[in-house]
ZAGU-194890 format. One record per residue: residue in one letter; x, y, z of N, C-alpha, C, O, CB in turn. Coordinates in steps of 0.001 Angstrom, whole numbers, always signed. Glycine has a CB too. Example, Ala and Ser with C-alpha at 12.3 -4.5 7.8 and 13.67 -1.06 7.14 Angstrom:
! ZAGU-194890
<r a,<+13190,-5690,+7800>,<+12300,-4500,+7800>,<+13200,-3300,+7800>,<+14236,-3319,+8465>,<+11308,-4473,+9046>>;
<r s,<+12850,-2250,+7080>,<+13670,-1060,+7140>,<+12900,+30,+7870>,<+13409,+1138,+8039>,<+14084,-598,+5725>>;
This chain:
! ZAGU-194890
<r x,<+206632,+42773,-32924>,<+206057,+44386,-33294>,<+204884,+44868,-32494>,<+204531,+46002,-32167>,<+205509,+44522,-34877>>;
<r x,<+204268,+43408,-32224>,<+202984,+43870,-31503>,<+203503,+44400,-30459>,<+203648,+45621,-30392>,<+201916,+42848,-31121>>;
<r x,<+203972,+43345,-29190>,<+204455,+44127,-27812>,<+205348,+45155,-27751>,<+205174,+45962,-26839>,<+205043,+43316,-26944>>;
<r x,<+206459,+45361,-28657>,<+207140,+46449,-29334>,<+206280,+48055,-29437>,<+206697,+49043,-28832>,<+207423,+45819,-30845>>;
<r x,<+205270,+48067,-30146>,<+204278,+48804,-30791>,<+203055,+48549,-30143>,<+202185,+48830,-30967>,<+204192,+48525,-32180>>;
<r x,<+202704,+48290,-29440>,<+201370,+47657,-28489>,<+200358,+47671,-29266>,<+199225,+48072,-28998>,<+200881,+48453,-27145>>;
<r x,<+200769,+47211,-30293>,<+199014,+46766,-31839>,<+198640,+45321,-31465>,<+199169,+44326,-30970>,<+199620,+46576,-34302>>;
<r x,<+197561,+45685,-31914>,<+196854,+44278,-31676>,<+197019,+43278,-32747>,<+197077,+43794,-33863>,<+195347,+44438,-31510>>;
<r x,<+197099,+42155,-32725>,<+197436,+40841,-33452>,<+196569,+41338,-35014>,<+197107,+40774,-35967>,<+196689,+39152,-32453>>;
<r x,<+195717,+41989,-35323>,<+195441,+42667,-36511>,<+195980,+43938,-36814>,<+195810,+44507,-37892>,<+194231,+42787,-36606>>;
<r x,<+196421,+44240,-36167>,<+197241,+45996,-36538>,<+198286,+45053,-37251>,<+198481,+45037,-38466>,<+198075,+47388,-34843>>;
<r x,<+198811,+44412,-36486>,<+200304,+43769,-36729>,<+200613,+43106,-38288>,<+201498,+43410,-39088>,<+200494,+42451,-35564>>;
<r x,<+199758,+42298,-38367>,<+198771,+41603,-39705>,<+199129,+42590,-40668>,<+199985,+42816,-41523>,<+196856,+41508,-39521>>;
<r x,<+198150,+43058,-40183>,<+197705,+44628,-41754>,<+198993,+45089,-41817>,<+199509,+44750,-42882>,<+196392,+46466,-41314>>;
<r x,<+199905,+45882,-40936>,<+200897,+46025,-41375>,<+202015,+45262,-42279>,<+202528,+45649,-43329>,<+201126,+46283,-40602>>;
<r x,<+202184,+44343,-41722>,<+203433,+43537,-42164>,<+202636,+43056,-43688>,<+203469,+42971,-44589>,<+203981,+42024,-40866>>;
<r x,<+201480,+42793,-44054>,<+200711,+42275,-45471>,<+200950,+44023,-46199>,<+201118,+43820,-47401>,<+198482,+41559,-45171>>;
<r x,<+200999,+45063,-46019>,<+201064,+46733,-46359>,<+202364,+46585,-46834>,<+202636,+46680,-48031>,<+200889,+48001,-45024>>;
<r x,<+203408,+46296,-45719>,<+204960,+46474,-46138>,<+205464,+45186,-47339>,<+206338,+45336,-48193>,<+206007,+46308,-44510>>;
<r x,<+204729,+44073,-47131>,<+205009,+43228,-48423>,<+204697,+43167,-49470>,<+205229,+42548,-50392>,<+204867,+42376,-48427>>;
<r x,<+203237,+44192,-49463>,<+202972,+44658,-51083>,<+203681,+45523,-51876>,<+203830,+45621,-53094>,<+201836,+45246,-51249>>;
<r x,<+204303,+46456,-50416>,<+204660,+47859,-50832>,<+206319,+47317,-51389>,<+206786,+47874,-52382>,<+204554,+49236,-49300>>;
<r x,<+206923,+46494,-50858>,<+207854,+45684,-51076>,<+208037,+45187,-52587>,<+208862,+45585,-53409>,<+207633,+44695,-50199>>;
<r x,<+207023,+44188,-52736>,<+206855,+43560,-54042>,<+207024,+44893,-55012>,<+207939,+45189,-55780>,<+205298,+42705,-54191>>;
<r x,<+205794,+45586,-54684>,<+206048,+47184,-56222>,<+207744,+47403,-55998>,<+208618,+46980,-56754>,<+204870,+49526,-55670>>;
<r x,<+207892,+47984,-55063>,<+209595,+48793,-55351>,<+210229,+47641,-55828>,<+210681,+47873,-56949>,<+210639,+49510,-53815>>;
<r x,<+210403,+46770,-55545>,<+211156,+45708,-56763>,<+211326,+45311,-57538>,<+212313,+44763,-58027>,<+211295,+45099,-56967>>;
<r x,<+210078,+45559,-57931>,<+209553,+45680,-59872>,<+210306,+46957,-60344>,<+210093,+47102,-61547>,<+207436,+46054,-60275>>;
<r x,<+211122,+47954,-59838>,<+211639,+48616,-60556>,<+213232,+48803,-59979>,<+213428,+48603,-58781>,<+210772,+49731,-60716>>;
<r x,<+214372,+49194,-60872>,<+215574,+49151,-60788>,<+215494,+50705,-59995>,<+214886,+51666,-60467>,<+216395,+48846,-62255>>;
<r x,<+216168,+50712,-58826>,<+216366,+52247,-58290>,<+217724,+51916,-57504>,<+218320,+50839,-57475>,<+214936,+52965,-57158>>;
<r x,<+218136,+53412,-56724>,<+219535,+53734,-56479>,<+219089,+54745,-55430>,<+218168,+55559,-55358>,<+220519,+54288,-57815>>;
<r x,<+220251,+54323,-54529>,<+220095,+55878,-53141>,<+221007,+56759,-53143>,<+222175,+56440,-52921>,<+220227,+55548,-51444>>;
<r x,<+220715,+57768,-53343>,<+221804,+59121,-52445>,<+222366,+58924,-51442>,<+221911,+59329,-50372>,<+221225,+60340,-51910>>;
<r x,<+223549,+58219,-51544>,<+224414,+58411,-49777>,<+224661,+59618,-49582>,<+224531,+59819,-48375>,<+225993,+57712,-49459>>;
<r x,<+224919,+60446,-50055>,<+225955,+61445,-50060>,<+224739,+62494,-48317>,<+225255,+63513,-47855>,<+226183,+62494,-52346>>;
<r x,<+223810,+62171,-47907>,<+223647,+62525,-46824>,<+224087,+61881,-45585>,<+223753,+62059,-44413>,<+222655,+62680,-46850>>;
<r x,<+225092,+60924,-46257>,<+225685,+60634,-44516>,<+227187,+61558,-44574>,<+227857,+61360,-43560>,<+226137,+58427,-44070>>;
<r x,<+227567,+62128,-45162>,<+228817,+62651,-45472>,<+228132,+63890,-44783>,<+228240,+64167,-43588>,<+229463,+62656,-47130>>;
<r x,<+227435,+64569,-45689>,<+226649,+65923,-45209>,<+226427,+65753,-43597>,<+227006,+66547,-42857>,<+225004,+66108,-46062>>;
<r x,<+225716,+64877,-43122>,<+225032,+65069,-41789>,<+225593,+64239,-40686>,<+225518,+64687,-39542>,<+223574,+64751,-41895>>;
<r x,<+226125,+63128,-40892>,<+227037,+62515,-40301>,<+228134,+62377,-40431>,<+228714,+61599,-39673>,<+226868,+61795,-40213>>;
<r x,<+229035,+63256,-41702>,<+230274,+63083,-41684>,<+231035,+61621,-41819>,<+232082,+61435,-41200>,<+230537,+63669,-40623>>;
<r x,<+230420,+60516,-42718>,<+230578,+59540,-42990>,<+231841,+59948,-44324>,<+231654,+60734,-45252>,<+229163,+58842,-43178>>;
<r x,<+232991,+59216,-44074>,<+233923,+59565,-45239>,<+233134,+59470,-46595>,<+232162,+58749,-46822>,<+235220,+58541,-45276>>;
<r x,<+233944,+60617,-47709>,<+233473,+60735,-48966>,<+233714,+59239,-49459>,<+232790,+58451,-49661>,<+234205,+61922,-49808>>;
<r x,<+234945,+58966,-49613>,<+235644,+57623,-50156>,<+234867,+56681,-49658>,<+234066,+56359,-50536>,<+237149,+57327,-49742>>;
<r x,<+234668,+55962,-48504>,<+233602,+55547,-48329>,<+232228,+54877,-49288>,<+231944,+53852,-49908>,<+233438,+56410,-47794>>;
<r x,<+231583,+56321,-48902>,<+230645,+56764,-49681>,<+230723,+55907,-51185>,<+229995,+55010,-51609>,<+230846,+58338,-49760>>;
<r x,<+231499,+56340,-51582>,<+231760,+56163,-52996>,<+232132,+54756,-53162>,<+231413,+54332,-54066>,<+232851,+57105,-53534>>;
<r x,<+232848,+53883,-52765>,<+233364,+53032,-52676>,<+231775,+51715,-52752>,<+231521,+50810,-53547>,<+234408,+53320,-51400>>;
<r x,<+231019,+52252,-51476>,<+229631,+51474,-51424>,<+228464,+51670,-52478>,<+227577,+50830,-52627>,<+229002,+51813,-50136>>;
<r x,<+228557,+53109,-53351>,<+228065,+53512,-54287>,<+228431,+52428,-55554>,<+227534,+51944,-56244>,<+228476,+54889,-54358>>;
<r x,<+229032,+52298,-55641>,<+230200,+51194,-56742>,<+229683,+50147,-56819>,<+229110,+49750,-57834>,<+231766,+50748,-56281>>;
<r x,<+229823,+49322,-55448>,<+229403,+48106,-55727>,<+228065,+47642,-55929>,<+227082,+48161,-55400>,<+229820,+47497,-54942>>;
<r x,<+228035,+46445,-56869>,<+226964,+45986,-56889>,<+226066,+45088,-56046>,<+226626,+44247,-55343>,<+227077,+45674,-57677>>;
<r x,<+224590,+45178,-56034>,<+223682,+44777,-54866>,<+223018,+43509,-55672>,<+222139,+43775,-56491>,<+222472,+46113,-54282>>;
<r x,<+223344,+42354,-55504>,<+222076,+41633,-55964>,<+221178,+41006,-54617>,<+221381,+40417,-53555>,<+222575,+40326,-57039>>;
<r x,<+220173,+41497,-55344>,<+218948,+40727,-54245>,<+218373,+39619,-54525>,<+217908,+39302,-55620>,<+217729,+41457,-54003>>;
<r x,<+218389,+38674,-53045>,<+218235,+37429,-53061>,<+216746,+37285,-52651>,<+216212,+38221,-52056>,<+219251,+36749,-52225>>;
<r x,<+215956,+36005,-52978>,<+214973,+35727,-52754>,<+214661,+35869,-50829>,<+215344,+35232,-50027>,<+214914,+34430,-53536>>;
<r x,<+213849,+36544,-50529>,<+213736,+36040,-48881>,<+213741,+34443,-48530>,<+213603,+33385,-49144>,<+212240,+36590,-48240>>;
<r x,<+213945,+34816,-47382>,<+214952,+33164,-46983>,<+213186,+32132,-47079>,<+213009,+30963,-47422>,<+216146,+33138,-44398>>;
<r x,<+212069,+33287,-46575>,<+210700,+32425,-46388>,<+210178,+31661,-48014>,<+209504,+30650,-48211>,<+209306,+33701,-45751>>;
<r x,<+210889,+32743,-49106>,<+210240,+31696,-50855>,<+211073,+30920,-51086>,<+210943,+30312,-52148>,<+210071,+32459,-52525>>;
<r x,<+212312,+30585,-50196>,<+213804,+29537,-50580>,<+213308,+28127,-50319>,<+213681,+27175,-51005>,<+215394,+29820,-49410>>;
<r x,<+212422,+28016,-49267>,<+212461,+26936,-48360>,<+211242,+25791,-49467>,<+210232,+26137,-50081>,<+211840,+27561,-46453>>;
<r x,<+211696,+24820,-49384>,<+211088,+23750,-50267>,<+210146,+23162,-48932>,<+210423,+22947,-47752>,<+212388,+22503,-51110>>;
<r x,<+208861,+23015,-49775>,<+207601,+22262,-49013>,<+207594,+20843,-48948>,<+206670,+20255,-48388>,<+206287,+22557,-49655>>;
């Protein structure tokens, strides 16, 4: 991120820390996404969207939390 966004190391670390805090907060709640915009704007077939919305999502622990020390 530092090179791509031309950030200092401190800016990069701050951004990642803020993103992780936001991830933790959002993960406390059950939420869903309305995918209808994919059909309306990008012409994705409605059948594909319906199938995707029916699938249950299981959120796994991030890989860095599952490693044993």
